[in-house]
Backbone as JSON, one array per atom type, in Angstrom:
{
  "sequence": "MNRNASRAPRAQTATGQVRIIGGEWGGRKLLVLNKPGLRPTSDRVRETLFNWIQFQIAGMRVLDPFAGTGALGLEALSRGAVHTTFCELDSDAARQLQVNIETLGAQDRSDLRRTDGVQCLRSLAGQSERFDLIFLDPPFGLNLHEPALQAVDHITGAGSWLYLEQELRGGARPSALWQEHRQGQTREVHYALYRRSK",
  "N": [[-29.47, 28.74, 20.36], [-27.84, 25.79, 19.36], [-24.61, 25.65, 20.46], [-22.58, 23.6, 19.92], [-23.8, 21.8, 18.56], [-23.79, 22.9, 15.89], [-21.27, 22.78, 15.07], [-18.7, 21.09, 12.79], [-17.54, 17.99, 12.6], [-14.31, 17.08, 14.23], [-11.38, 16.6, 12.74], [-9.49, 13.5, 12.7], [-6.88, 13.18, 15.38], [-3.24, 12.61, 15.05], [-1.63, 9.61, 16.55], [0.29, 7.71, 16.39], [3.24, 6.05, 15.3], [4.96, 5.49, 12.18], [7.65, 3.66, 10.76], [10.22, 4.9, 8.25], [12.01, 2.44, 6.8], [14.17, 1.91, 5.27], [16.85, 3.46, 2.94], [16.37, 6.58, 1.34], [14.99, 7.94, 2.84], [15.45, 6.78, 5.04], [15.0, 5.44, 8.87], [13.19, 8.22, 8.78], [10.45, 8.9, 10.99], [7.13, 8.98, 10.78], [3.87, 10.59, 11.49], [1.22, 8.71, 12.2], [-2.2, 7.43, 12.15], [-4.01, 6.01, 14.56], [-6.59, 3.85, 14.85], [-9.32, 1.91, 14.42], [-9.23, -0.93, 11.95], [-6.78, 0.12, 10.66], [-4.05, -1.01, 9.96], [-1.05, -0.91, 9.55], [1.82, -2.59, 7.59], [3.71, -4.59, 9.51], [7.03, -3.51, 10.73], [9.13, -5.44, 10.38], [8.09, -7.19, 8.5], [7.68, -5.79, 6.51], [10.92, -5.01, 6.09], [11.78, -7.52, 5.28], [10.16, -8.15, 2.93], [11.39, -6.1, 1.57], [13.98, -6.15, 1.44], [13.91, -8.58, -0.99], [13.43, -7.71, -2.81], [15.51, -5.8, -3.26], [17.24, -4.73, -5.52], [15.47, -4.37, -7.59], [13.62, -2.43, -7.0], [14.56, 0.08, -7.65], [13.37, 2.89, -10.28], [11.11, 2.17, -10.46], [7.58, 1.81, -11.16], [4.73, 2.18, -8.82], [1.98, 0.8, -7.13], [-0.23, 0.92, -4.79], [-3.05, 0.21, -3.66], [-4.47, -0.3, -1.18], [-3.89, 1.72, 0.93], [-3.63, 3.06, 3.77], [-1.47, 4.25, 5.95], [0.46, 4.15, 4.47], [3.02, 3.12, 4.58], [3.9, 1.08, 2.93], [3.91, 2.0, 0.38], [5.37, 4.61, 0.44], [8.02, 3.59, 1.42], [9.05, 2.27, -0.49], [9.15, 4.31, -2.3], [11.25, 5.75, -1.14], [13.19, 4.0, -0.95], [14.02, 4.36, -3.94], [11.87, 3.87, -6.1], [10.0, 5.6, -8.87], [8.09, 6.66, -8.7], [4.82, 6.53, -7.0], [1.44, 5.59, -6.85], [-0.98, 6.11, -4.48], [-3.93, 5.07, -2.62], [-6.49, 5.51, -0.93], [-9.55, 5.41, 0.96], [-10.91, 6.08, 3.23], [-11.14, 8.92, 4.73], [-9.82, 10.5, 7.16], [-7.31, 8.88, 7.13], [-6.41, 9.27, 5.1], [-6.02, 12.07, 4.61], [-3.45, 12.5, 6.49], [-2.13, 10.83, 5.24], [-1.51, 12.4, 3.05], [-0.1, 14.86, 4.28], [2.13, 13.22, 5.35], [3.18, 12.75, 2.59], [3.7, 15.24, 1.93], [5.49, 16.02, 3.85], [7.74, 14.56, 3.38], [8.55, 15.22, 0.94], [7.65, 14.44, -1.48], [5.84, 15.03, -3.31], [5.92, 15.24, -5.82], [6.49, 12.64, -7.0], [4.19, 11.35, -6.39], [1.15, 10.16, -6.41], [-2.08, 11.07, -4.49], [-4.82, 9.39, -4.22], [-8.34, 9.7, -3.44], [-10.18, 7.34, -2.64], [-11.97, 3.93, -2.86], [-9.98, 0.54, -2.48], [-10.61, -1.46, -4.09], [-12.29, -0.43, -5.97], [-10.64, 1.63, -7.2], [-8.38, -0.31, -8.18], [-10.01, -1.2, -10.01], [-10.96, 0.92, -11.8], [-8.54, 1.58, -12.86], [-7.93, -0.33, -14.35], [-9.17, 0.5, -16.5], [-7.84, 1.94, -17.86], [-4.69, 2.61, -19.65], [-2.5, 2.91, -18.09], [0.54, 0.95, -16.69], [1.71, -1.0, -13.86], [4.73, -1.53, -12.26], [5.05, -2.61, -9.64], [2.89, -3.87, -7.1], [1.42, -3.23, -4.02], [-0.55, -5.21, -2.34], [-2.64, -5.38, 0.13], [-5.41, -5.69, 2.05], [-7.75, -4.03, 3.86], [-8.5, -6.81, 6.68], [-10.76, -9.18, 6.85], [-12.97, -8.36, 5.27], [-13.51, -9.81, 2.74], [-11.77, -8.85, 0.46], [-9.68, -9.17, -1.16], [-10.09, -11.38, -3.43], [-11.74, -10.06, -5.04], [-9.93, -7.78, -5.48], [-7.45, -8.82, -6.47], [-8.57, -9.89, -8.81], [-8.27, -7.7, -10.53], [-5.69, -7.06, -11.15], [-3.89, -8.21, -13.26], [-4.93, -7.06, -15.52], [-3.25, -4.06, -15.19], [-0.54, -4.75, -15.5], [2.26, -6.27, -16.36], [4.61, -8.62, -18.17], [7.04, -9.78, -16.23], [6.45, -7.89, -13.72], [5.83, -7.3, -10.39], [4.03, -8.95, -7.61], [3.05, -7.97, -4.27], [1.37, -9.77, -1.62], [-0.53, -9.97, 1.14], [-1.98, -11.64, 3.94], [-4.71, -12.72, 6.11], [-3.72, -15.17, 8.53], [-5.09, -17.23, 7.58], [-6.09, -16.99, 5.27], [-6.95, -17.44, 1.89], [-6.34, -16.57, -0.79], [-5.57, -16.08, -3.85], [-3.34, -14.85, -6.5], [-3.71, -15.31, -10.4], [-2.78, -18.02, -12.71], [-0.81, -16.45, -14.11], [1.1, -15.51, -12.6], [3.91, -16.39, -10.49], [4.85, -18.07, -7.46], [7.7, -16.0, -5.57], [8.64, -15.5, -3.5], [7.9, -16.38, 0.17], [6.47, -15.79, 3.39], [5.84, -15.74, 7.3], [4.04, -14.49, 9.8], [3.1, -14.46, 13.43], [0.26, -13.34, 13.04], [-0.2, -13.26, 10.24], [0.21, -13.91, 6.71], [2.2, -13.72, 4.07], [3.58, -12.9, 0.61], [5.61, -12.65, -2.34], [5.36, -12.44, -5.53], [5.76, -13.02, -9.26], [5.44, -11.86, -11.86], [4.65, -14.08, -15.14], [4.49, -13.85, -17.82]],
  "CA": [[-29.04, 27.99, 19.96], [-26.58, 24.71, 20.32], [-23.11, 26.25, 19.35], [-22.1, 22.25, 19.61], [-24.48, 21.49, 17.33], [-23.35, 23.28, 14.37], [-19.53, 22.35, 15.09], [-18.36, 20.0, 12.36], [-16.41, 16.79, 13.24], [-12.9, 16.99, 13.75], [-10.19, 15.34, 12.39], [-8.73, 12.33, 14.09], [-5.27, 13.47, 15.67], [-2.28, 11.01, 14.36], [-1.4, 9.13, 17.76], [1.14, 6.55, 16.14], [4.28, 6.33, 14.22], [5.4, 4.41, 11.21], [9.2, 4.52, 10.65], [10.93, 4.25, 7.12], [13.17, 1.36, 7.1], [16.04, 2.36, 4.51], [17.2, 3.88, 1.59], [16.74, 8.11, 1.29], [14.43, 8.69, 3.88], [15.45, 5.82, 6.31], [14.96, 6.51, 9.73], [12.37, 8.61, 9.56], [9.27, 8.83, 11.78], [6.26, 9.82, 10.05], [2.94, 10.32, 12.18], [-0.07, 8.27, 11.62], [-3.64, 7.15, 12.92], [-4.51, 4.4, 15.84], [-8.04, 3.89, 14.16], [-9.74, 0.29, 14.19], [-9.03, -1.32, 10.88], [-5.95, 0.67, 9.75], [-3.03, -2.1, 9.98], [0.23, -0.99, 8.9], [3.1, -3.82, 7.77], [5.08, -4.14, 10.18], [8.98, -2.96, 10.22], [9.87, -6.99, 10.32], [7.93, -7.65, 7.46], [8.51, -4.59, 5.35], [12.47, -5.05, 5.87], [11.77, -8.3, 4.68], [10.15, -7.69, 1.71], [12.31, -4.97, 0.46], [15.19, -7.19, 1.06], [13.56, -9.41, -1.35], [13.22, -6.71, -4.05], [15.95, -4.49, -2.93], [17.77, -4.8, -6.51], [14.69, -4.5, -8.42], [12.95, -1.41, -6.91], [14.78, 1.06, -8.31], [12.67, 3.41, -11.27], [9.64, 0.9, -10.58], [6.18, 2.5, -11.06], [4.79, 1.65, -7.57], [0.49, 1.13, -6.88], [-0.57, 0.85, -3.34], [-4.61, 0.68, -3.2], [-5.46, 0.04, 0.03], [-2.87, 2.29, 1.39], [-4.14, 2.84, 4.65], [-0.69, 4.63, 6.41], [1.02, 4.31, 3.16], [4.11, 3.0, 4.74], [4.63, -0.05, 1.89], [4.46, 2.74, -0.86], [6.62, 5.31, 1.13], [9.11, 2.87, 1.85], [9.48, 2.24, -2.02], [10.02, 5.62, -3.08], [12.6, 5.77, -0.25], [14.06, 3.3, -1.7], [14.02, 4.71, -5.21], [10.72, 3.78, -6.81], [10.12, 6.7, -9.45], [6.44, 6.93, -8.44], [3.93, 5.49, -6.2], [0.06, 5.67, -6.58], [-1.76, 5.34, -3.11], [-5.16, 5.11, -3.15], [-7.09, 5.43, 0.35], [-11.24, 5.85, 1.42], [-10.74, 6.87, 5.02], [-10.72, 10.86, 5.01], [-8.92, 11.19, 7.72], [-6.23, 8.14, 6.97], [-5.57, 10.35, 3.79], [-5.67, 13.79, 5.07], [-2.68, 12.22, 7.12], [-0.68, 10.34, 4.5], [-0.99, 13.34, 2.32], [0.65, 15.24, 5.47], [3.15, 12.85, 5.21], [4.04, 13.01, 1.62], [4.54, 16.71, 1.86], [6.58, 16.31, 4.37], [9.05, 14.08, 3.1], [8.9, 16.51, -0.25], [7.39, 13.72, -2.11], [4.41, 15.52, -4.12], [6.32, 15.05, -7.44], [6.28, 11.42, -7.18], [3.44, 10.47, -5.81], [-0.56, 10.84, -6.17], [-3.14, 10.64, -3.83], [-6.41, 9.28, -4.91], [-9.26, 9.3, -1.97], [-11.07, 5.86, -3.06], [-12.15, 2.28, -2.23], [-9.13, 0.15, -3.25], [-11.1, -2.46, -5.27], [-12.52, 0.63, -7.02], [-9.15, 2.18, -8.01], [-7.88, -0.85, -9.32], [-10.92, -1.48, -11.32], [-10.88, 1.92, -13.11], [-7.18, 1.32, -13.23], [-7.93, -1.5, -15.73], [-9.28, 0.44, -18.09], [-6.29, 2.62, -18.71], [-3.25, 2.32, -20.2], [-1.21, 3.01, -17.19], [0.65, 0.02, -15.85], [2.71, -0.75, -13.07], [5.95, -2.77, -12.02], [5.0, -3.42, -8.47], [1.55, -3.55, -6.47], [1.08, -4.05, -2.67], [-1.8, -5.6, -2.03], [-2.83, -5.21, 1.84], [-6.32, -4.84, 1.84], [-8.11, -4.47, 5.38], [-8.55, -7.89, 6.66], [-12.25, -9.33, 7.34], [-13.92, -8.1, 4.69], [-13.47, -10.26, 1.54], [-11.45, -7.59, -0.45], [-8.79, -10.03, -1.69], [-10.25, -12.07, -4.43], [-12.22, -8.96, -6.32], [-8.87, -7.37, -5.75], [-6.53, -9.71, -7.27], [-9.29, -10.06, -10.3], [-7.92, -6.55, -11.41], [-4.21, -6.8, -10.9], [-3.57, -8.57, -14.38], [-5.12, -6.04, -16.21], [-2.63, -3.36, -15.18], [0.55, -5.5, -15.02], [2.8, -7.16, -17.62], [5.59, -9.75, -17.86], [7.81, -9.32, -15.14], [5.99, -7.3, -12.73], [5.87, -7.92, -9.33], [3.03, -8.35, -6.73], [2.85, -8.32, -2.74], [0.18, -10.21, -0.81], [-0.72, -10.02, 2.83], [-3.3, -11.64, 4.41], [-4.76, -13.38, 7.44], [-3.32, -16.68, 8.3], [-6.35, -18.68, 7.19], [-6.81, -16.54, 4.21], [-6.11, -18.64, 0.73], [-6.3, -15.79, -1.82], [-3.65, -16.31, -4.64], [-2.96, -14.58, -7.82], [-4.24, -15.99, -11.25], [-1.73, -18.69, -13.33], [0.15, -15.71, -14.85], [1.92, -15.14, -11.44], [4.54, -17.62, -9.92], [5.43, -16.88, -6.19], [8.91, -15.79, -5.69], [8.83, -16.16, -1.99], [6.68, -16.39, 0.96], [6.56, -16.21, 4.93], [4.37, -15.24, 7.54], [4.7, -14.0, 11.43], [1.93, -14.91, 14.09], [-1.18, -12.88, 12.41], [-0.19, -12.93, 8.67], [1.36, -14.9, 5.61], [3.06, -12.65, 3.19], [4.07, -13.43, -0.3], [5.72, -11.86, -3.19], [4.73, -13.08, -6.85], [6.45, -12.22, -10.15], [4.15, -11.94, -13.19], [5.53, -14.51, -15.97], [3.66, -13.4, -19.5]],
  "C": [[-27.73, 27.12, 20.56], [-25.44, 25.31, 19.86], [-22.67, 24.75, 19.37], [-22.45, 21.57, 18.68], [-24.11, 21.6, 16.16], [-21.95, 23.24, 14.31], [-19.64, 21.2, 13.66], [-17.14, 19.25, 12.68], [-14.83, 17.29, 12.91], [-12.43, 15.97, 13.48], [-9.8, 14.74, 13.62], [-7.27, 13.46, 13.86], [-4.22, 12.19, 15.6], [-2.22, 11.11, 15.74], [-0.16, 8.55, 17.68], [2.29, 6.99, 15.32], [4.7, 5.12, 13.28], [6.64, 4.63, 10.84], [9.6, 3.83, 8.95], [12.23, 3.53, 7.4], [14.97, 1.96, 6.23], [15.78, 3.27, 3.29], [16.96, 5.68, 1.59], [16.33, 8.7, 2.59], [14.79, 7.91, 5.15], [15.93, 6.42, 7.7], [14.02, 7.3, 9.98], [11.35, 8.28, 10.34], [8.49, 9.45, 11.55], [5.01, 9.41, 10.92], [1.85, 9.49, 10.99], [-1.28, 8.0, 12.82], [-3.49, 5.98, 13.63], [-5.99, 4.66, 15.48], [-8.08, 2.36, 14.22], [-9.64, 0.18, 12.74], [-7.59, -0.91, 9.78], [-4.61, -0.23, 10.77], [-1.79, -2.31, 9.17], [0.87, -2.23, 9.05], [3.64, -3.64, 8.81], [6.7, -3.96, 9.72], [9.64, -4.48, 10.12], [9.54, -7.26, 9.23], [8.07, -6.57, 5.78], [10.03, -4.78, 4.8], [12.73, -6.77, 5.25], [11.52, -8.33, 3.44], [10.83, -6.74, 0.8], [13.56, -5.85, 0.56], [15.32, -8.03, -0.21], [14.06, -8.87, -2.9], [14.17, -6.06, -4.39], [16.71, -4.05, -4.52], [17.02, -4.52, -7.86], [13.62, -2.97, -8.49], [13.12, -0.01, -7.41], [14.12, 1.69, -9.62], [11.43, 2.69, -11.47], [8.47, 2.14, -10.36], [5.31, 1.65, -10.14], [3.21, 1.72, -7.65], [0.4, 0.41, -5.38], [-2.12, 1.5, -2.85], [-5.13, 0.53, -2.41], [-4.25, 0.64, 0.92], [-2.78, 2.58, 2.69], [-2.69, 3.99, 5.35], [0.31, 5.11, 5.53], [2.41, 4.19, 3.57], [4.68, 2.08, 3.72], [5.13, 1.11, 0.89], [5.31, 3.85, -0.62], [8.25, 4.95, 1.14], [9.82, 2.6, 0.51], [9.91, 3.44, -2.82], [11.01, 6.22, -1.94], [13.46, 5.45, -0.78], [14.61, 3.22, -3.44], [13.1, 4.19, -6.73], [10.41, 5.15, -7.66], [8.45, 7.36, -8.98], [5.37, 5.92, -7.93], [2.51, 6.52, -6.27], [-0.57, 5.25, -5.44], [-3.18, 5.89, -3.5], [-5.82, 4.49, -1.43], [-8.83, 6.19, 0.6], [-11.29, 6.61, 2.33], [-10.24, 8.42, 4.92], [-9.78, 11.11, 5.86], [-7.42, 10.36, 7.31], [-5.58, 9.08, 5.68], [-5.51, 11.73, 4.03], [-3.86, 13.51, 5.68], [-1.57, 11.73, 5.96], [-0.61, 11.38, 3.42], [0.18, 14.28, 3.01], [2.28, 14.59, 5.04], [3.72, 12.52, 3.61], [4.4, 13.89, 1.78], [5.82, 16.45, 2.77], [8.15, 15.78, 4.09], [9.27, 14.47, 1.58], [8.51, 15.54, -1.36], [6.34, 13.94, -3.24], [4.94, 14.96, -5.42], [6.35, 13.58, -7.66], [5.57, 10.51, -6.38], [2.0, 11.45, -6.09], [-0.97, 10.17, -5.34], [-4.43, 10.07, -4.2], [-7.49, 8.97, -3.34], [-10.4, 8.14, -2.67], [-10.89, 4.47, -2.7], [-10.73, 1.72, -2.93], [-9.54, -0.55, -4.34], [-11.28, -1.45, -6.33], [-11.66, 1.23, -7.74], [-8.4, 1.02, -8.41], [-8.9, -1.57, -10.66], [-11.07, -0.12, -12.26], [-9.43, 1.98, -13.75], [-6.63, 0.99, -14.68], [-8.39, -0.73, -16.92], [-8.52, 1.67, -18.86], [-5.45, 2.1, -19.05], [-2.17, 1.98, -19.65], [-0.66, 1.58, -16.66], [1.86, -0.24, -14.94], [3.81, -1.93, -12.79], [5.57, -3.67, -10.75], [3.55, -2.83, -8.0], [1.64, -3.98, -5.36], [-0.13, -4.14, -2.67], [-2.09, -6.17, -0.75], [-3.67, -4.79, 2.27], [-6.75, -5.14, 3.5], [-8.53, -6.28, 5.37], [-10.14, -7.96, 7.29], [-13.38, -9.24, 6.41], [-14.15, -8.49, 3.25], [-12.83, -9.58, 0.62], [-10.61, -8.27, -1.29], [-9.24, -10.26, -3.07], [-10.92, -11.1, -5.46], [-10.65, -8.22, -6.25], [-7.75, -7.81, -6.98], [-7.32, -10.13, -8.58], [-8.94, -9.04, -11.29], [-6.71, -6.53, -11.61], [-3.75, -7.37, -12.45], [-3.87, -7.59, -15.6], [-4.04, -4.32, -16.36], [-1.33, -3.73, -14.56], [1.22, -6.01, -16.57], [4.15, -7.89, -17.28], [6.79, -8.99, -17.08], [7.89, -8.32, -14.18], [5.92, -8.17, -11.4], [4.92, -7.58, -8.3], [3.14, -8.74, -5.22], [1.49, -8.39, -2.22], [0.04, -10.23, 0.25], [-2.07, -10.18, 2.94], [-3.06, -12.14, 5.54], [-4.02, -14.65, 7.32], [-4.12, -18.01, 7.42], [-6.78, -18.01, 6.09], [-5.73, -17.5, 3.11], [-6.31, -17.94, -0.45], [-4.77, -16.32, -2.28], [-4.13, -15.75, -6.3], [-3.79, -15.39, -8.92], [-3.07, -16.56, -11.68], [-0.3, -17.93, -14.03], [1.25, -15.54, -13.99], [2.6, -16.84, -11.03], [5.3, -16.79, -8.2], [6.81, -17.16, -6.17], [9.58, -16.25, -4.02], [7.97, -15.26, -1.18], [7.19, -16.35, 2.5], [5.57, -15.55, 5.37], [4.88, -15.02, 9.45], [3.33, -14.85, 12.38], [0.55, -14.81, 13.6], [-1.17, -12.85, 10.91], [0.46, -13.69, 7.82], [0.91, -13.92, 4.83], [3.79, -13.3, 2.3], [4.37, -12.35, -1.15], [5.89, -12.7, -4.49], [5.43, -12.13, -7.6], [5.54, -12.84, -11.2], [5.21, -12.86, -14.1], [5.44, -14.35, -17.27], [3.17, -12.26, -19.26]]
}
């Protein structure tokens, strides 16, 4: 019998890091996976985003439907969000994110769902739960922005915030319910923060 043939695939080892920038866990470094398609929002962009909403974040209920490393949702918790729901389809990424949630002691302030981001948004749209802040940062090149944006109106209300990150050539925009608050770009991405008017 070939012993190698019966072995289950090994979980991928975390070889990168993401840093919590501010708040309760500011400066903490967490292990993340280095794998294709996993693209954490850069420190520079995260710092800009959270400077924009630093006086609003406390007490928010947050949704991170394409969590990946969880950098955005964990940063929100660090800065005073009351709860973050993470959704991540990749089993290795989800496993590492769960480890990081437990490392920070954030189990009571978060839940992690092993599901596709668009499906996560659509399933939440059929429930009564509403979110104050949604991070919409799906993998690039898979045409996920538009179907994701179609669901956000159903799980937010007046005054909610929406962060949208996409490729420079991407043209996705939320519905007319949302007003652009701030926007910026790097050499690789365009990012914008919207607030729902009604």
